[in-house]
C-alpha positions as CSV (number, residue, x, y, z in Angstrom):
1,M,-77.1,-37.9,-6.1
2,A,-73.4,-37.9,-5.4
3,V,-71.2,-35.2,-3.9
4,V,-69.7,-33.6,-7.0
5,L,-66.9,-31.0,-6.6
6,C,-66.1,-29.0,-9.7
7,G,-63.5,-26.3,-10.0
8,Q,-60.5,-24.9,-11.7
9,P,-57.3,-24.1,-9.7
10,H,-56.1,-20.5,-9.6
11,A,-52.4,-20.0,-10.3
12,D,-51.8,-18.3,-6.9
13,L,-53.3,-21.1,-4.9
14,C,-51.8,-24.2,-3.5
15,P,-53.8,-27.3,-3.9
16,P,-56.2,-27.9,-1.0
17,P,-55.7,-31.0,1.1
18,P,-57.4,-34.1,-0.4
19,F,-61.0,-34.7,0.6
20,P,-61.4,-38.3,1.9
21,P,-64.1,-39.7,-0.3
22,S,-64.4,-42.8,2.0
23,L,-66.4,-40.6,4.4
24,V,-69.2,-40.3,1.8
25,S,-70.8,-43.7,1.6
26,E,-73.6,-44.5,-0.9
27,N,-74.3,-40.7,-1.2
28,R,-74.8,-40.3,2.5
29,A,-72.2,-38.1,4.2
30,G,-73.7,-38.2,7.7
31,K,-72.1,-36.1,10.5
32,A,-68.6,-37.4,10.1
33,G,-68.6,-36.9,6.4
34,T,-70.1,-33.4,6.7
35,Q,-67.4,-32.5,9.3
36,A,-64.6,-33.7,7.0
37,L,-66.2,-31.9,4.0
38,A,-66.5,-28.8,6.1
39,A,-62.9,-28.8,7.1
40,W,-61.9,-29.2,3.4
41,L,-64.2,-26.4,2.3
42,A,-62.9,-24.1,5.1
43,N,-59.4,-24.3,3.6
44,E,-58.5,-20.8,2.2
45,N,-56.5,-22.5,-0.6
46,I,-59.6,-24.1,-2.1
47,S,-61.0,-22.8,-5.4
48,L,-64.4,-24.2,-6.4
49,E,-66.7,-22.8,-9.1
50,Q,-69.5,-25.3,-8.5
51,F,-70.6,-27.4,-5.4
52,H,-73.3,-30.0,-6.0
53,A,-74.2,-32.0,-2.9
54,A,-78.0,-32.6,-3.1
55,S,-79.6,-35.2,-0.9
56,C,-76.4,-36.4,0.6
57,D,-77.5,-36.5,4.3
58,L,-75.4,-33.4,5.0
59,D,-75.7,-31.4,8.1
60,L,-76.2,-28.0,6.6
61,E,-75.5,-26.1,9.8
62,I,-71.9,-27.5,9.8
63,L,-71.5,-27.2,6.0
64,L,-72.8,-23.6,5.7
65,K,-70.7,-22.4,8.7
66,A,-67.6,-23.6,6.9
67,I,-68.5,-22.1,3.6
68,A,-69.4,-18.8,5.2
69,G,-66.0,-18.8,6.9
70,N,-64.1,-19.1,3.6
71,R,-64.3,-15.5,2.3
72,R,-62.3,-16.3,-0.9
73,L,-64.7,-19.2,-1.8
74,L,-67.7,-17.0,-1.2
75,E,-66.5,-13.8,-2.9
76,Q,-64.3,-15.0,-5.7
77,T,-64.8,-18.5,-6.9
78,L,-68.0,-20.2,-5.9
79,T,-70.7,-19.5,-8.5
80,T,-73.1,-22.5,-8.0
81,L,-74.2,-24.1,-4.8
82,N,-76.8,-27.0,-4.8
83,I,-77.4,-28.4,-1.4
84,S,-81.1,-29.2,-1.8
85,G,-82.6,-32.2,-0.1
86,N,-80.3,-31.9,3.0
87,K,-81.5,-30.8,6.5
88,V,-80.3,-28.5,9.2
89,G,-78.9,-30.9,11.8
90,G,-78.4,-33.7,9.2
């Protein structure tokens, strides 16, 4: 399954920096891809309603730390999170 990012921008937000899709190869993010994705998700300007990244070889410790640090994402925009099939520590 591929990393799928879905969302609608809010009028009061600037667009987040682009996520480098080249870091996700054949649905396998690995540590470098997880770190890049985490940096992107940590941006306070991001507005996502759904995040689907099942079985993408993500390091959940890194990813969840970034999501937890983005209060706006957690409390206001993110309604669906699917990270099944990934492991702590990648």
